[in-house]
Backbone as a chain_set.jsonl record, in Angstrom:
{"seq": "NLNSLRAISKAIEFEYNRHVRALESAPSAEAEDLVQETRMFDANSGSTRRMRTKESAWDYRFFPEPDLPPLLIPQSLVDHIRESLPPTPEQMAEELVAQSGISAADARLIVADPDSLRFFKEASAGRSGQKVANWLISDLYGLLNHDDLSVSQCPVTPQPLGSLVDVIESGSLT", "coords": {"N": [[0.646, -9.353, -57.848], [-2.037, -9.222, -57.799], [-4.581, -10.369, -56.315], [-7.309, -10.707, -56.187], [-10.567, -10.284, -57.652], [-11.569, -7.783, -57.187], [-9.231, -6.287, -56.649], [-8.013, -6.488, -59.159], [-9.879, -5.093, -60.718], [-9.698, -2.519, -59.534], [-7.012, -1.931, -60.092], [-6.997, -1.878, -62.901], [-8.766, 0.237, -63.318], [-7.311, 2.337, -62.103], [-5.001, 2.373, -63.736], [-6.144, 2.95, -66.225], [-7.148, 5.549, -65.762], [-4.685, 6.8, -65.189], [-3.379, 6.606, -67.651], [-5.129, 8.102, -69.273], [-4.868, 10.651, -68.077], [-2.143, 11.09, -68.614], [-2.093, 11.139, -71.405], [-3.832, 13.247, -71.999], [-2.505, 15.416, -70.885], [-0.211, 15.601, -72.342], [1.364, 17.605, -73.846], [2.284, 19.245, -71.778], [4.596, 20.126, -69.09], [4.343, 18.603, -66.791], [3.484, 16.166, -67.656], [3.224, 12.662, -67.647], [5.454, 10.22, -68.795], [4.553, 7.537, -70.842], [5.703, 4.439, -70.764], [7.034, 1.232, -71.766], [6.729, -1.0, -69.252], [6.938, -2.884, -66.183], [4.504, -2.89, -63.746], [3.407, -2.611, -60.338], [0.597, -3.222, -58.221], [-0.623, -1.431, -55.508], [-2.627, -2.272, -53.021], [-3.415, -0.948, -50.716], [-3.089, 1.834, -51.162], [-4.402, 1.992, -53.533], [-3.184, 2.373, -55.953], [-0.798, 2.148, -58.703], [2.666, 1.329, -59.137], [5.931, 1.774, -60.558], [7.831, -1.088, -61.227], [9.872, -2.181, -62.789], [11.529, -1.183, -65.787], [11.215, -1.77, -69.315], [13.252, -2.405, -72.064], [12.433, -2.878, -74.682], [9.785, -4.369, -76.627], [10.72, -6.902, -76.944], [11.764, -7.651, -74.51], [9.659, -8.713, -73.184], [9.386, -11.274, -73.932], [9.046, -14.887, -73.846], [10.998, -16.916, -71.757], [12.887, -19.748, -70.675], [12.646, -20.927, -67.304], [15.464, -20.672, -65.383], [16.039, -22.164, -63.081], [14.575, -24.448, -63.121], [14.696, -27.768, -64.14], [14.576, -29.256, -67.446], [11.576, -30.941, -68.385], [11.389, -34.163, -69.158], [9.621, -36.49, -70.89], [9.262, -39.833, -71.396], [8.716, -41.356, -74.58], [7.525, -43.839, -74.572], [5.945, -43.779, -72.267], [4.11, -41.796, -72.961], [2.863, -43.072, -75.126], [1.758, -45.296, -73.798], [-0.097, -44.052, -72.061], [-1.738, -42.811, -73.961], [-2.829, -45.069, -75.231], [-4.323, -46.105, -73.156], [-6.382, -44.368, -72.77], [-9.894, -43.622, -72.835], [-12.164, -43.859, -75.675], [-12.714, -40.887, -77.63], [-15.578, -38.664, -77.788], [-15.988, -38.09, -80.492], [-14.726, -40.233, -81.764], [-16.305, -42.326, -80.774], [-18.756, -41.65, -81.952], [-18.143, -41.946, -84.685], [-17.652, -44.687, -84.737], [-20.185, -45.638, -84.023], [-21.682, -44.817, -86.233], [-20.465, -46.374, -88.213], [-21.006, -48.989, -87.272], [-23.81, -49.154, -86.846], [-25.075, -47.788, -88.848], [-26.305, -45.322, -88.6], [-27.008, -41.757, -88.962], [-24.394, -39.267, -88.934], [-25.008, -36.981, -87.475], [-27.066, -37.869, -85.773], [-25.603, -39.775, -84.359], [-23.764, -38.16, -82.967], [-25.51, -36.85, -81.202], [-26.435, -39.008, -79.682], [-24.093, -40.122, -78.489], [-23.414, -38.099, -76.802], [-24.395, -38.397, -74.291], [-23.757, -40.785, -71.887], [-25.73, -42.572, -70.886], [-27.673, -42.444, -72.877], [-26.262, -43.566, -74.994], [-25.837, -46.204, -74.065], [-28.536, -47.007, -73.852], [-29.337, -46.784, -76.55], [-27.64, -48.7, -77.777], [-28.538, -51.084, -76.596], [-31.236, -51.082, -77.373], [-31.064, -51.135, -80.155], [-29.892, -53.506, -80.845], [-29.572, -56.011, -83.131], [-31.384, -54.916, -84.94], [-32.693, -52.291, -87.121], [-30.6, -49.653, -86.885], [-30.925, -46.934, -87.554], [-33.698, -46.567, -87.524], [-34.262, -47.028, -84.82], [-32.747, -44.97, -83.727], [-34.126, -42.775, -84.762], [-36.622, -42.994, -83.403], [-35.728, -42.822, -80.777], [-34.428, -40.268, -80.659], [-36.296, -38.425, -81.776], [-38.901, -39.008, -80.684], [-38.747, -40.258, -78.032], [-36.771, -38.685, -76.663], [-38.089, -36.239, -76.861], [-40.41, -36.64, -75.276], [-39.177, -37.165, -72.818], [-37.82, -34.734, -72.363], [-40.026, -33.053, -72.172], [-41.124, -33.9, -69.75], [-39.056, -33.297, -68.132], [-36.997, -35.196, -67.644], [-34.18, -37.415, -67.511], [-32.411, -39.741, -69.658], [-31.609, -41.859, -68.077], [-33.63, -41.871, -66.217], [-35.792, -42.729, -67.554], [-38.963, -44.219, -68.004], [-39.397, -46.172, -69.859], [-37.818, -49.034, -70.999], [-34.904, -50.159, -72.891], [-35.475, -52.556, -74.395], [-38.367, -52.752, -74.884], [-38.648, -50.507, -76.587], [-37.081, -51.273, -78.76], [-38.578, -53.511, -79.528], [-40.947, -52.257, -80.309], [-40.068, -50.876, -82.569], [-39.516, -53.126, -84.156], [-42.125, -54.181, -84.539], [-43.361, -52.119, -85.957], [-41.706, -52.083, -88.208], [-42.349, -54.579, -89.298], [-44.839, -54.108, -90.284], [-47.106, -54.581, -88.885], [-48.004, -52.637, -87.224], [-48.883, -49.295, -87.608]], "CA": [[0.02, -9.189, -56.553], [-3.479, -9.022, -57.995], [-5.082, -11.624, -55.783], [-8.765, -10.752, -56.135], [-11.214, -9.583, -58.765], [-11.674, -6.376, -56.786], [-7.918, -5.674, -56.865], [-7.833, -6.385, -60.613], [-10.738, -4.001, -61.169], [-9.127, -1.243, -59.075], [-5.76, -1.696, -60.822], [-7.355, -1.481, -64.268], [-9.34, 1.585, -63.246], [-6.225, 3.283, -61.839], [-4.155, 2.462, -64.928], [-6.909, 3.653, -67.246], [-7.118, 6.979, -65.42], [-3.303, 7.275, -65.324], [-3.103, 6.757, -69.086], [-5.922, 9.233, -69.769], [-4.202, 11.875, -67.597], [-0.872, 11.26, -69.324], [-2.351, 11.5, -72.802], [-4.469, 14.558, -72.064], [-1.562, 16.463, -70.506], [1.029, 15.281, -73.053], [2.272, 18.692, -74.184], [2.736, 20.006, -70.616], [5.82, 19.685, -68.429], [4.051, 17.589, -65.777], [2.964, 14.961, -68.296], [3.949, 11.435, -67.342], [5.794, 9.423, -69.971], [4.054, 6.173, -70.84], [6.757, 3.576, -71.293], [6.824, -0.191, -71.499], [7.265, -1.293, -67.936], [6.164, -3.742, -65.303], [4.046, -2.102, -62.607], [2.743, -3.378, -59.295], [-0.561, -2.553, -57.642], [-0.641, -1.319, -54.056], [-4.04, -2.308, -52.644], [-3.673, 0.028, -49.643], [-3.249, 3.177, -51.728], [-5.221, 1.91, -54.738], [-2.411, 2.905, -57.083], [0.275, 1.299, -59.21], [3.98, 1.982, -59.187], [6.886, 1.116, -61.447], [8.736, -2.093, -60.672], [11.053, -2.191, -63.67], [11.234, -0.769, -67.152], [11.614, -2.701, -70.369], [13.907, -1.705, -73.171], [11.618, -3.029, -75.887], [8.809, -5.45, -76.521], [11.484, -8.146, -76.902], [11.974, -7.99, -73.104], [8.48, -9.412, -72.689], [9.361, -12.605, -74.527], [9.109, -16.022, -72.934], [12.263, -17.616, -71.679], [12.771, -20.822, -69.69], [13.075, -20.663, -65.926], [16.775, -21.319, -65.27], [16.152, -23.035, -61.913], [13.804, -25.663, -63.326], [15.266, -28.61, -65.201], [13.583, -29.618, -68.462], [10.755, -32.108, -68.092], [11.512, -35.111, -70.259], [8.657, -37.576, -70.751], [9.589, -40.867, -72.389], [7.686, -41.624, -75.576], [6.803, -45.054, -74.174], [4.908, -43.376, -71.31], [3.093, -41.088, -73.736], [2.134, -44.093, -75.88], [0.971, -46.088, -72.843], [-1.231, -43.234, -71.614], [-2.627, -42.639, -75.118], [-3.536, -46.333, -75.454], [-5.236, -46.399, -72.049], [-7.476, -43.4, -72.737], [-11.133, -44.082, -73.485], [-12.364, -43.176, -76.96], [-13.314, -39.558, -77.576], [-16.94, -38.675, -78.334], [-15.927, -38.135, -81.956], [-14.418, -41.611, -82.14], [-17.487, -43.15, -80.494], [-19.77, -41.342, -82.966], [-17.71, -42.595, -85.928], [-17.863, -46.13, -84.566], [-21.623, -45.86, -84.046], [-22.1, -44.677, -87.631], [-19.978, -47.542, -88.955], [-21.622, -50.233, -86.802], [-25.274, -49.217, -86.887], [-25.577, -47.129, -90.043], [-27.071, -44.099, -88.328], [-26.364, -40.55, -89.479], [-23.377, -38.691, -88.053], [-25.668, -36.033, -86.561], [-27.727, -38.674, -84.738], [-24.557, -40.399, -83.54], [-23.239, -37.137, -82.044], [-26.513, -36.648, -80.145], [-26.523, -40.201, -78.832], [-22.878, -40.308, -77.682], [-23.238, -36.971, -75.879], [-24.819, -38.847, -72.961], [-23.47, -42.223, -71.759], [-26.968, -43.343, -70.722], [-28.297, -42.532, -74.204], [-25.484, -44.52, -75.785], [-26.17, -47.533, -73.562], [-29.926, -47.255, -74.238], [-29.383, -47.015, -77.997], [-26.994, -49.975, -78.117], [-29.422, -52.174, -76.188], [-32.475, -51.051, -78.166], [-30.813, -51.367, -81.58], [-29.243, -54.809, -81.05], [-30.244, -56.89, -84.065], [-32.427, -54.247, -85.732], [-32.284, -51.081, -87.831], [-30.083, -48.612, -86.006], [-31.478, -45.619, -87.891], [-35.091, -46.519, -87.038], [-34.198, -46.873, -83.362], [-32.244, -43.615, -83.464], [-35.222, -41.838, -85.034], [-37.571, -43.061, -82.289], [-35.054, -42.351, -79.565], [-34.154, -38.829, -80.706], [-37.49, -37.625, -82.047], [-40.046, -39.242, -79.814], [-38.43, -40.493, -76.626], [-36.133, -37.479, -76.121], [-39.117, -35.206, -76.749], [-41.221, -36.925, -74.087], [-38.334, -36.997, -71.628], [-37.621, -33.294, -72.171], [-41.302, -32.485, -71.726], [-41.297, -34.249, -68.337], [-37.804, -32.918, -67.454], [-36.349, -36.429, -67.211], [-33.017, -37.842, -68.275], [-32.566, -41.095, -70.202], [-31.488, -42.811, -66.968], [-34.894, -41.856, -65.476], [-36.845, -43.083, -68.501], [-39.761, -45.382, -67.585], [-39.344, -47.171, -70.929], [-36.498, -49.659, -71.104], [-34.506, -50.301, -74.3], [-36.077, -53.695, -75.095], [-39.68, -52.419, -75.465], [-38.495, -49.589, -77.722], [-36.635, -52.111, -79.866], [-39.721, -54.325, -79.963], [-41.856, -51.35, -81.011], [-39.484, -50.679, -83.909], [-39.725, -54.37, -84.891], [-43.54, -54.288, -84.91], [-43.585, -51.119, -87.007], [-40.983, -52.569, -89.398], [-43.057, -55.722, -89.883], [-46.071, -53.648, -90.867], [-48.236, -54.93, -88.01], [-48.427, -51.408, -86.572], [-48.519, -48.117, -88.407]], "C": [[-1.457, -8.856, -56.684], [-4.165, -10.312, -57.577], [-6.593, -11.669, -55.622], [-9.33, -10.005, -57.338], [-11.347, -8.097, -58.452], [-10.35, -5.651, -57.022], [-7.648, -5.499, -58.361], [-8.632, -5.203, -61.149], [-10.163, -2.643, -60.78], [-7.832, -0.912, -59.827], [-6.044, -1.241, -62.25], [-7.904, -0.066, -64.281], [-8.242, 2.631, -63.006], [-5.367, 3.479, -63.086], [-4.865, 3.191, -66.062], [-6.856, 5.159, -66.991], [-5.718, 7.559, -65.562], [-2.958, 7.508, -66.794], [-3.867, 7.944, -69.671], [-5.262, 10.543, -69.352], [-2.92, 12.139, -68.38], [-1.103, 11.708, -70.764], [-2.973, 12.888, -72.934], [-3.52, 15.693, -71.712], [-0.226, 16.293, -71.215], [1.897, 16.493, -73.388], [2.854, 19.416, -72.96], [3.955, 19.376, -69.956], [5.546, 18.593, -67.401], [3.479, 16.299, -66.358], [3.849, 13.771, -67.971], [4.239, 10.697, -68.641], [5.211, 8.028, -69.798], [5.077, 5.301, -71.538], [6.392, 2.123, -71.015], [7.511, -0.526, -70.187], [6.382, -2.31, -67.225], [5.807, -2.915, -64.084], [3.419, -3.035, -61.584], [1.622, -2.552, -58.696], [-0.453, -2.589, -56.126], [-2.103, -1.217, -53.631], [-4.375, -1.282, -51.569], [-3.914, 1.427, -50.197], [-4.14, 3.176, -52.966], [-4.508, 2.436, -55.969], [-1.373, 1.883, -57.533], [1.573, 2.07, -59.162], [4.925, 1.122, -60.018], [7.73, 0.115, -60.671], [10.023, -2.134, -61.482], [10.624, -1.771, -65.065], [11.732, -1.824, -68.109], [12.204, -1.882, -71.504], [13.037, -1.734, -74.426], [10.633, -4.165, -75.663], [9.505, -6.809, -76.422], [11.714, -8.583, -75.448], [10.779, -8.715, -72.497], [8.391, -10.842, -73.216], [9.409, -13.68, -73.438], [10.532, -16.55, -72.929], [12.157, -18.647, -70.561], [13.26, -20.363, -68.314], [14.392, -21.391, -65.705], [16.884, -22.296, -64.098], [15.367, -24.339, -62.053], [14.436, -26.5, -64.427], [14.184, -28.933, -66.222], [12.838, -30.889, -68.042], [10.776, -33.011, -69.316], [10.578, -36.29, -69.998], [8.971, -38.617, -71.817], [8.407, -41.131, -73.328], [6.873, -42.866, -75.213], [5.701, -44.73, -73.173], [3.769, -42.654, -72.023], [2.233, -42.096, -74.497], [1.244, -44.926, -74.963], [-0.261, -45.317, -72.385], [-2.238, -43.07, -72.743], [-3.458, -43.899, -75.363], [-4.562, -46.621, -74.364], [-6.408, -45.423, -71.963], [-8.728, -43.98, -73.374], [-11.314, -43.343, -74.805], [-13.017, -41.806, -76.75], [-14.751, -39.645, -78.09], [-16.953, -38.739, -79.863], [-15.646, -39.556, -82.443], [-15.617, -42.531, -81.904], [-18.575, -42.906, -81.531], [-19.413, -42.007, -84.291], [-17.956, -44.101, -85.868], [-19.348, -46.474, -84.632], [-22.171, -45.768, -85.468], [-21.709, -45.925, -88.415], [-20.717, -48.82, -88.558], [-23.124, -50.292, -87.039], [-25.883, -48.5, -88.075], [-26.413, -45.895, -89.784], [-26.32, -42.891, -88.868], [-25.367, -40.014, -88.454], [-24.001, -37.731, -87.046], [-26.371, -36.783, -85.434], [-26.701, -39.301, -83.803], [-23.988, -39.401, -82.54], [-24.216, -36.878, -80.897], [-26.522, -37.822, -79.164], [-25.29, -40.341, -77.943], [-22.643, -39.156, -76.702], [-23.597, -37.357, -74.447], [-24.561, -40.347, -72.851], [-24.723, -43.081, -71.599], [-27.702, -43.499, -72.052], [-27.577, -43.555, -75.069], [-25.81, -45.952, -75.361], [-27.584, -47.929, -74.002], [-30.012, -47.593, -75.72], [-28.789, -48.372, -78.353], [-27.886, -51.162, -77.752], [-30.668, -52.234, -77.068], [-32.235, -51.428, -79.622], [-30.156, -52.709, -81.867], [-30.101, -55.682, -81.968], [-31.331, -56.247, -84.9], [-31.86, -52.977, -86.356], [-31.863, -49.977, -86.854], [-30.705, -47.251, -86.278], [-32.914, -45.493, -87.41], [-35.122, -46.315, -85.519], [-33.742, -45.463, -83.008], [-33.343, -42.584, -83.701], [-36.217, -41.822, -83.885], [-36.959, -42.488, -81.017], [-34.934, -40.825, -79.56], [-35.437, -38.015, -80.863], [-38.566, -37.792, -80.984], [-39.667, -39.357, -78.335], [-37.76, -39.272, -75.987], [-37.16, -36.369, -75.919], [-39.977, -35.398, -75.512], [-40.419, -36.722, -72.803], [-38.102, -35.515, -71.331], [-38.888, -32.631, -71.64], [-41.509, -32.722, -70.23], [-40.051, -33.941, -67.506], [-37.115, -34.143, -66.834], [-35.12, -36.7, -68.067], [-33.262, -39.256, -68.789], [-32.463, -42.125, -69.081], [-32.767, -42.887, -66.134], [-36.076, -42.313, -66.339], [-37.626, -44.311, -68.014], [-39.775, -46.503, -68.637], [-37.928, -47.729, -70.984], [-36.149, -49.86, -72.583], [-35.225, -51.426, -75.045], [-37.471, -53.374, -75.649], [-39.581, -51.441, -76.639], [-38.035, -50.371, -78.945], [-37.759, -52.959, -80.422], [-40.731, -53.49, -80.741], [-41.347, -51.105, -82.433], [-39.693, -51.937, -84.76], [-41.162, -54.502, -85.384], [-43.863, -53.311, -86.03], [-42.925, -51.561, -88.301], [-41.729, -53.724, -90.068], [-44.363, -55.333, -90.526], [-47.296, -53.957, -90.021], [-48.819, -53.694, -87.346], [-47.98, -50.251, -87.423], [-48.68, -46.859, -87.596]], "O": [[-2.053, -8.274, -55.778], [-4.314, -11.234, -58.378], [-7.112, -12.583, -54.981], [-8.643, -9.194, -57.959], [-11.25, -7.256, -59.345], [-10.338, -4.531, -57.533], [-7.113, -4.472, -58.779], [-8.122, -4.408, -61.939], [-10.14, -1.72, -61.594], [-7.584, 0.247, -60.16], [-5.4, -0.318, -62.749], [-7.553, 0.736, -65.146], [-8.245, 3.688, -63.636], [-5.042, 4.609, -63.451], [-4.24, 3.969, -66.783], [-6.556, 5.942, -67.893], [-5.57, 8.696, -66.011], [-2.315, 8.501, -67.133], [-3.32, 8.704, -70.471], [-5.11, 11.448, -70.172], [-2.643, 13.276, -68.764], [-0.381, 12.563, -71.276], [-2.671, 13.618, -73.878], [-3.701, 16.816, -72.182], [0.791, 16.793, -70.736], [3.113, 16.401, -73.218], [3.839, 20.14, -73.103], [4.299, 18.228, -70.236], [6.405, 17.747, -67.154], [3.034, 15.43, -65.607], [5.076, 13.865, -68.017], [3.359, 10.565, -69.491], [5.355, 7.412, -68.743], [5.29, 5.41, -72.745], [5.563, 1.822, -70.156], [8.721, -0.354, -70.038], [5.241, -2.556, -67.615], [6.676, -2.311, -63.456], [2.954, -4.121, -61.927], [1.691, -1.323, -58.669], [-0.22, -3.643, -55.533], [-2.746, -0.191, -53.856], [-5.504, -0.794, -51.515], [-4.829, 2.124, -49.76], [-4.589, 4.235, -53.406], [-5.146, 2.893, -56.917], [-1.105, 0.895, -56.848], [1.585, 3.301, -59.147], [4.738, -0.087, -60.159], [8.271, 0.422, -59.609], [11.122, -2.123, -60.928], [9.48, -1.987, -65.465], [12.564, -2.663, -67.761], [11.708, -0.809, -71.847], [12.923, -0.737, -75.139], [10.657, -4.832, -74.628], [8.94, -7.758, -75.878], [11.844, -9.779, -75.187], [10.884, -9.274, -71.406], [7.408, -11.536, -72.959], [9.76, -13.42, -72.287], [11.186, -16.621, -73.97], [11.415, -18.441, -69.6], [14.158, -19.53, -68.193], [14.439, -22.616, -65.827], [17.745, -23.177, -64.12], [15.476, -25.228, -61.209], [14.686, -26.0, -65.524], [12.998, -28.888, -65.898], [13.411, -31.787, -67.424], [10.247, -32.664, -70.371], [10.727, -37.001, -69.005], [8.949, -38.313, -73.01], [7.25, -41.127, -72.908], [5.68, -42.941, -75.507], [4.631, -45.339, -73.218], [2.597, -42.881, -71.72], [1.007, -41.982, -74.508], [0.104, -45.229, -75.312], [-1.355, -45.879, -72.329], [-3.445, -43.175, -72.524], [-4.648, -43.812, -75.666], [-5.558, -47.301, -74.612], [-7.327, -45.627, -71.169], [-8.643, -44.74, -74.339], [-10.683, -42.31, -75.027], [-13.777, -41.607, -75.802], [-15.101, -40.613, -78.765], [-17.829, -39.37, -80.454], [-16.248, -40.023, -83.41], [-15.912, -43.403, -82.722], [-19.249, -43.847, -81.95], [-20.284, -42.572, -84.952], [-18.413, -44.705, -86.838], [-19.729, -47.482, -85.227], [-23.03, -46.56, -85.856], [-22.507, -46.467, -89.18], [-21.023, -49.647, -89.418], [-23.659, -51.344, -87.39], [-27.091, -48.59, -88.293], [-27.159, -45.462, -90.661], [-25.137, -42.985, -89.194], [-25.487, -40.278, -87.257], [-23.571, -37.673, -85.894], [-26.284, -36.384, -84.273], [-26.91, -39.352, -82.591], [-23.751, -39.753, -81.384], [-23.8, -36.706, -79.751], [-26.607, -37.626, -77.952], [-25.423, -40.648, -76.759], [-21.753, -39.242, -75.856], [-23.15, -36.713, -73.498], [-25.098, -41.115, -73.649], [-24.778, -44.196, -72.118], [-28.283, -44.548, -72.328], [-28.213, -44.321, -75.792], [-26.035, -46.814, -76.21], [-27.804, -49.048, -74.468], [-30.67, -48.558, -76.109], [-29.371, -49.115, -79.144], [-27.977, -52.13, -78.507], [-31.103, -53.316, -77.462], [-33.124, -51.99, -80.262], [-29.888, -53.022, -83.027], [-31.223, -56.047, -81.616], [-32.13, -56.954, -85.514], [-30.696, -52.633, -86.147], [-32.681, -49.448, -86.101], [-30.982, -46.495, -85.347], [-33.315, -44.429, -86.938], [-35.914, -45.525, -85.006], [-34.285, -44.837, -82.098], [-33.481, -41.631, -82.934], [-36.62, -40.749, -83.434], [-37.614, -41.754, -80.277], [-35.294, -40.17, -78.581], [-35.636, -37.027, -80.157], [-39.077, -36.807, -80.45], [-40.204, -38.638, -77.492], [-38.139, -38.866, -74.888], [-37.108, -35.644, -74.926], [-40.246, -34.445, -74.781], [-40.925, -36.174, -71.824], [-38.18, -35.091, -70.178], [-38.83, -31.761, -70.772], [-42.01, -31.847, -69.523], [-39.989, -34.279, -66.324], [-36.709, -34.129, -65.672], [-35.041, -36.259, -69.214], [-34.232, -39.898, -68.386], [-33.144, -43.15, -69.117], [-32.973, -43.866, -65.417], [-37.224, -42.282, -65.894], [-37.027, -45.324, -67.653], [-40.125, -47.642, -68.331], [-36.957, -46.974, -71.013], [-37.026, -49.742, -73.439], [-35.555, -51.263, -76.22], [-37.737, -53.703, -76.805], [-40.357, -51.542, -77.588], [-38.543, -50.156, -80.046], [-37.888, -53.114, -81.636], [-41.306, -53.962, -81.722], [-42.125, -51.128, -83.386], [-40.009, -51.836, -85.945], [-41.39, -54.894, -86.529], [-44.581, -53.665, -86.965], [-43.513, -51.431, -89.375], [-41.73, -53.823, -91.295], [-44.954, -56.136, -91.248], [-48.415, -53.622, -90.411], [-49.984, -53.689, -86.948], [-46.848, -50.215, -87.905], [-48.422, -45.765, -88.097]]}, "num_chains": 1, "name": "protein.A"}
């Protein structure tokens, strides 16, 4: 019956104080025994009260709800769903490393954003993937971050970046 953060806070505070009182007055006759039990919080009085006691910690174990039938999911459905899922970022990064030869660290950065992945694939088509990744991550990301822009807002399209890499690779531009 703890339906708000305020109620949770008040219940914890009450229980803390109850435990402190019990431990500090342990030798006296009015000391409250601290036992394993389930307690409920009364929001009106701001106190907790015993609902039921537990014999041992074993009583807190998990057991199935007897009124709910088991949920049986056919393996064929699990396989169908698994096959229809898109690749994980880790899988996309591995594929990018294998296809374009870029480092795993660069691949993780690129696949973190779908727009970056699309940009990289278009810019690196037919050229050195690592060179494009270096320009994309070091230079273009830096400029975009400086201007607080995302890759989708980039004024430079993938083809000119790819062309720039080609010109640098040919030695025409240093």
